[in-house]
C-alpha positions as CSV (number, residue, x, y, z in Angstrom):
1,X,8.4,-10.4,3.5
2,X,6.9,-13.8,4.2
3,X,3.5,-14.1,2.7
4,X,1.3,-17.0,3.9
5,X,-1.2,-17.4,1.0
6,X,-4.2,-19.5,0.8
7,X,-2.4,-22.5,-0.9
8,X,1.3,-21.7,-0.2
9,X,4.0,-19.5,1.5
10,X,5.8,-17.0,-0.6
11,X,8.9,-14.9,0.1
12,X,8.5,-11.4,-1.5
13,X,11.0,-8.4,-1.4
14,X,9.5,-5.3,0.0
15,X,10.4,-3.3,-3.2
16,X,8.2,-5.8,-5.1
17,X,5.0,-4.8,-3.4
18,X,3.1,-2.0,-4.9
19,X,0.3,-1.9,-2.4
20,X,-1.9,-3.9,-0.2
21,X,-5.7,-4.1,-0.1
22,X,-8.1,-5.3,2.6
23,X,-10.4,-8.0,1.5
24,X,-12.5,-9.0,4.6
25,X,-10.5,-11.2,6.8
26,X,-7.8,-11.4,4.0
27,X,-5.3,-9.0,2.4
28,X,-4.5,-8.8,-1.2
29,X,-1.0,-8.0,-2.0
30,X,-0.2,-6.5,-5.5
31,X,3.2,-6.8,-6.8
32,X,5.2,-5.0,-9.5
33,X,5.0,-8.1,-11.9
34,X,1.2,-8.0,-11.8
35,X,0.7,-10.8,-9.6
36,X,-1.9,-10.6,-6.7
37,X,-1.3,-12.8,-3.6
38,X,-4.2,-13.3,-1.1
39,X,-2.9,-13.7,2.4
40,X,-4.8,-14.9,5.4
41,X,-4.0,-11.8,7.6
42,X,-5.8,-8.5,8.3
43,X,-4.4,-5.4,6.7
44,X,-3.8,-3.9,10.2
45,X,-1.3,-6.8,10.8
46,X,0.7,-5.5,7.8
47,X,0.3,-1.9,8.9
48,X,2.2,-2.7,12.2
49,X,5.0,-4.7,10.6
50,X,5.6,-2.3,7.7
51,X,6.0,0.8,10.0
52,X,9.0,2.8,9.1
53,X,9.7,1.0,5.8
54,X,8.2,3.7,3.4
55,X,4.7,2.1,3.3
56,X,1.7,4.3,4.4
57,X,-1.9,3.5,5.0
58,X,-3.8,6.0,2.9
59,X,-7.2,4.6,3.6
60,X,-9.0,1.9,5.7
61,X,-8.8,-0.4,2.7
62,X,-5.1,0.4,1.3
63,X,-1.4,0.5,2.4
64,X,0.8,1.8,-0.5
65,X,4.4,1.5,-1.1
66,X,5.3,5.2,-1.4
67,X,8.3,4.5,-3.5
68,X,6.0,2.9,-6.2
69,X,4.0,6.1,-6.6
70,X,3.6,7.9,-9.9
71,X,1.8,10.9,-8.7
72,X,-0.9,12.5,-6.5
73,X,-4.2,13.9,-8.0
74,X,-5.9,16.6,-6.3
75,X,-9.1,16.7,-8.3
76,X,-12.2,15.5,-6.4
77,X,-10.2,14.7,-3.2
78,X,-6.9,13.1,-3.2
79,X,-5.9,10.1,-5.1
80,X,-2.7,8.4,-5.6
81,X,-1.5,6.7,-8.8
82,X,0.7,3.8,-8.4
83,X,3.3,2.6,-11.1
84,X,0.9,-0.2,-12.0
85,X,-1.6,2.4,-13.2
86,X,-4.0,1.8,-10.3
87,X,-5.4,4.8,-8.8
88,X,-6.2,4.6,-5.0
89,X,-8.3,7.0,-2.9
90,X,-6.5,8.7,0.0
91,X,-9.1,9.2,2.8
92,X,-9.8,12.7,4.0
93,X,-9.0,11.5,7.5
94,X,-5.4,10.4,6.5
95,X,-4.7,13.1,4.1
96,X,-2.9,15.5,6.3
97,X,-0.7,12.7,7.7
98,X,0.1,11.5,4.4
99,X,1.0,14.9,2.9
100,X,3.4,15.4,6.0
101,X,4.9,11.9,5.5
102,X,5.5,12.6,1.7
103,X,7.0,16.1,2.3
104,X,9.3,14.7,5.3
105,X,10.5,11.4,3.6
106,X,10.2,11.8,-0.3
107,X,10.7,15.5,-1.0
108,X,14.2,16.6,-2.2
């Protein structure tokens, strides 16, 4: 994945990305090594490019790499815990699609 950050351009492997977060007209990309890269693109641009790659938009503000999930918590709505110990809310509007995606692509 080519990331055009504010001050440079980085090449990042998809499996290094934990999740992406909308930040106004920018997107923050969080990597497995703890690095955060701010990119000059909207989250919607990433959603289109990451289709069919194991990434899923769980909220208006977040796209997650489903292979970097630790678990899903059902208390007080749905949240997903990522392997970097970040908990992200799954919107009620996207919950059913997300659960279907998980069952179809990740369940063994």
